[in-house]
N, C-alpha and C positions, 0 to 999 in steps of 0.2 A: 411084607409080601402079600398077606391076605387082603390088605386095603387096596393094593395095586390091582389085584385080580378083580375085586368088586368094582373099582373105578373103570377098569377096562371093560368089564361086562356091561356096566351101565352105559358106557360110551357107545358100545356096539349096539345095544338095544335102542338107545336114543337115535343114533344115526340111521339104523334100520327103520325105525318108525318114521323118521323124516323122509327117507327115500320112498317108503310105501305111501305116506300121506301125499307127498309131492307128485308122485306118479299118478295118483287119482285125480289130480287137478290139471294135468296136461290135457289140452283139448284133443279130441279124437275126431277123425273125419269119417263120414258115413256116406254110402252111395244114395241111401234113401232116408227120408224123414221117419218113415215107419220103423226102419231098422234101429235108428238112433233112439227113438222114443221107447220102443218096446224093450230094448236092452236095459235102459235105466229105470223104467217105470213098471215093467212087467204087466203092461196092458196095451191095448191097441189105441191108435189115434182116433178119437171120435170127431175132432174138429181141428182144422189147421187154419190159422188166421195169418195171411201172408203180408209181410212188409216188403220193402225193397231190398234190404240187406239181412233181414232176419225173418223168422217165423215163430209164432206162438202155437205150440202144439198142446192139445188138451185131450185127456182121456178120462174115463170113469172107472174107478176100481173100488169095489165094495161100497158103492154109494158115495164115494168121495171123488171130487174133481181133482185131477192131477194136471199141473201146468208145468211146461218146460219150454225154454227158449233155445233156439238153435240159430247159428249164423249160416247164411247162405254162402256157398262157395261155388266156383265155376263147375266143379265136378261132384257136388253133393252138399253135405251139411256138416257143420262142426259144432261141438258142444263144449261148454266150460263147466258142466256139472253143477248147475244151480246157482253159481256165483255170477250170473250174467245179467241180473236186473236189479234195479232199485225202485222202491215205491216212492214216488215224488209227491203224491197226493193221496189222501184217504179221508173219507168222510162218510157219515151215515145220517140219513134224515127220512122221516115218514115211511119207513118200511123198505128203504133202498140203501144200499151200500155201494160206494164207488171207489175204485182204486185206479190210479194211473201209474203205469210201470215204464221205466226208461231202460232200454236195452243197452248195457255197457258197450263201449267201443263203437257205438253208432249214435246217430241223432234220431233214433226211432223210439216211438212211444206207443203203448197199447193201453186199452182201458178194459176193466172188468167191472160189470155192474151186477149186483145181486138184487133180485126182487124177492122180498119175503111176503108179497101180497098177490102173487100169481103172475100170469102172463101180462105183458105190456102190449097195449094196442099200438103204441108208437114210441120210439126212442130215437133221438137225433142229437147231433152236436154241432158246434159252430164250425167244425172243419169238414163236414160232409162225410163223416166216416160211415162205413157199412157195418152194421151190427149183426152178429150171428148168435143164435140161441143154443144153449146146451142144457139138457135135462140132467142134473147131477145125480138124482136119485131114481132108482128103478121104479118106485111106486108112483102111480099116476095120481095119488091122493095128495102129494106134497104141493105146497104153494111156492116153494123156493125154485126160482129160475135164475139162470146166469146168462149174461149177454157179454160178448167180447168183440172188440174191434181194434183195428190198426188205425192210429191217428196220424194221418200223413203230415199235416202242418201244425203240430202242437205248439201252442204259445201260452203266455201267462194270462191271456184273456179268454181262455177256453171255457166253454159253457156246455152243459148237458141238459137236455129237455126230456122229460118223460111225460107222455100223454099231453103234450103241448104246454107243460108247466116247467118253468126253469127250476131245476132241482139242485144243480151243482154249478157254482160260478167260481172258477179258479182265481179270477181277477180280484174277487172279494175275500179270498182265503189265503192265508200264508201257506206257501208250499212246504210240506213237511219234509 
């Protein structure tokens, strides 16, 4: 009798945990990007990079850049709680770090570039993306800068130039 009670209790706890865990993964709809981002990240949107079907929202909290992706809907935005992107490329060279992110359930890609050597005078890619800068740290003395863009026509021959120098060439690197 005691074992049945323990098994029943464990089953109830396990099922309850599954329900709570699963409920956290169900996408929610929001009227505004700001409402969605602030709910999950407890900070304001500092930068929104728009794609056609999605948006990459960024904020700064305690000197740390927070990134979240949201799906665009006819009447607002939807979230899938951080399980919505894959890093398809990542590399670092000469004081720069580059990551290309694929938004699941779409054919959309975004890029994040970290500069550990300060401001960039020019950043461009083979797809004509528009790059936006975000200062992740409140101190003006830091040399770390971040740059973000939506890549409209990403392909396996993608290239990124920084200050007119080819820095990242996806065609010559295996996609991770």
